N, C-alpha and C positions, 0 to 999 in steps of 0.2 A: 213700690216705693224706693227712689233712690236715697241715698243717705249723703249728703255733700261730706266733699274731702276738706280737712284741715290742712292748709297748706302753711301754719304757724305764722302767718304774716307775709310770708314770702311771695313774690309776685308770680303768676303763673303763666307757663310759656304752653300754648297749645299748637303752634305751628311756626315756620320759618320766621327768625326775628333778629333783630339787632338790639344789643344790650349797649346803651350808651350813658348809663348811670349807674353810680356804686348801690349796692343792695345784694338781697338774697332772692335767687330765683329759682323755680322748682319747674321740671318739665312735668306737666299734667298728662300727657298722652305719648303713645309712641310715635314718631315720625318717621316713617318709612316710603319707599318708592320713590325718595328725592323730592318731596312734595314742593312745589315752586322754586327749585334751586336749579339756576341756569348754569350753564358753562362758565367756569373760573368765580363761582359763587361759594357762600356758605349757607348750610341750612340756619346755622346759630352762630352770630358773629358777636363777641364782645369786644368793645371798644372802650372799656372805663377800667380803672383801677378800682379796688375794693369790691370785688364782685364773688359772690358763692353762685355756681350754678350745680343745682343737686338734681341728677337724673333720676333718682328715686326707683332705680331698677329699670328705667325705661330704654327704648332703643330710638337711634337716629340712623336711619337707613337710607343709603343712597343709590344711584342708578348705575355705579361704576362709571362716570363719565370723567373723562381727563378734565383736570384742573378746579374739580369741587372739592369741597372740604364739608366734614361733619360739623366740627365745630372750630371757630377761628378765634383764637386771643390775640389781636394784633392793633397797632396803633403807628403812627408815623414818630410818635415819642414813645420813651418806654413806660409800660405797664407795669403795676405791681400788685401785689397781693390780690391775686386772682386764684380761686379755688373751682377745677371741674372735677365732680364725682359721681361715682355710681351710676354710671350709665354704660351702654354698648352702642358704638360705632362700626358700622361695615359697609363696604363697597363703596368707598371714596377714594379719590386720589389720595387724599389725606385726612385720615380719621379724625386726629386732634393736630391741630395747627397753631403753633406758637410762634410769632414775629415780634420782635422788640420788647421781650418779657423777662422781667426778673423777678425772683421771690414768688412764682407761682406755684400751685400745688395741682397734680394730678394724680387723683388716687380713686383704686377700685374703679377703674375704666376697663372694660373689655374693647381691644380694637382689633378685628378681625376682617379678612378679605379687602384689605385696602393696599394701595401702592404702599403708602407710609403708615403705619399704625398711629404714631406721633412723629411729626415733623418739627423738628426745631431751627428756627431761623434768627441770629441774633439773638437766641434765647437762652441766658447763662443763670446758673445757680438756683435752678427751680427744682422742686421734689416730685420726682416720677416714683410713685410709692405704691404697692400693693394690686399693680394692673396686671391682665392677661393680655398680651399681644401674641397674636396667633395667625398663620395662613395669610400675611401680609407679604409683600415683595421685602420690605423693610420693616423691623420692628419698631425701632427707634433710633433716630438721628436726623441731620448728621451733627457732628459734635458731642455727641451722646454725654462724653464724660466731662462737659463743662456743667454739667448738671448733676444732682445726686439722685441715682438710681438706687432703688431697694426693695426687696421682696417682691419683684416683677416675675412673672411666668411669662418665658419667650419659648414659642414653641413652634415649629413647622414654618417658619419665616423663611421665604425661598432664595432671597441673595443673603440677607445678613439679618440677625437678631438685633444686632448694636452695630450702627455704622458711627465710627469715631472718626470720620475723615472731617477736616476744619470746614467751616462754613464756605461756601462757595465765596462768597465777598471778602474771606481772608487770603484766597489765592492770588489775587492781583494787587 
């Protein structure tokens, strides 16, 4: 007999999705093997402010394909107050990708075996807290110190654990 899982009113995610409304979302199952994620796409895409994505210890695994992202938080306008927590992302071009984001929190995420564990593009004043970034090409960056990094474990990243080069758009 199966027992229903209580998600506490949060909306359940059990496959690749785009979150376009504020609210709380819970990963209900592991998403591995890049399910339904094509070149230059994201497995989970957040396009709204005021979102909490709780992985509840689940995994979002890719196929190691160039241009893919495990979790993207991005919009053409600035997003605020987004939290991504309690999940593992692995084998993506970018494990967690923030673009045009401020005042977000990435907490208790394990990012491993990605090109970039956490990639920041026009993302400033975000809290990157209590994460484990290991065996990526780059742990977190670029412009990492434009954000608040604390209590992260950065281990065995091949090129750099923290990339503090400016945003590519700042160079022109």
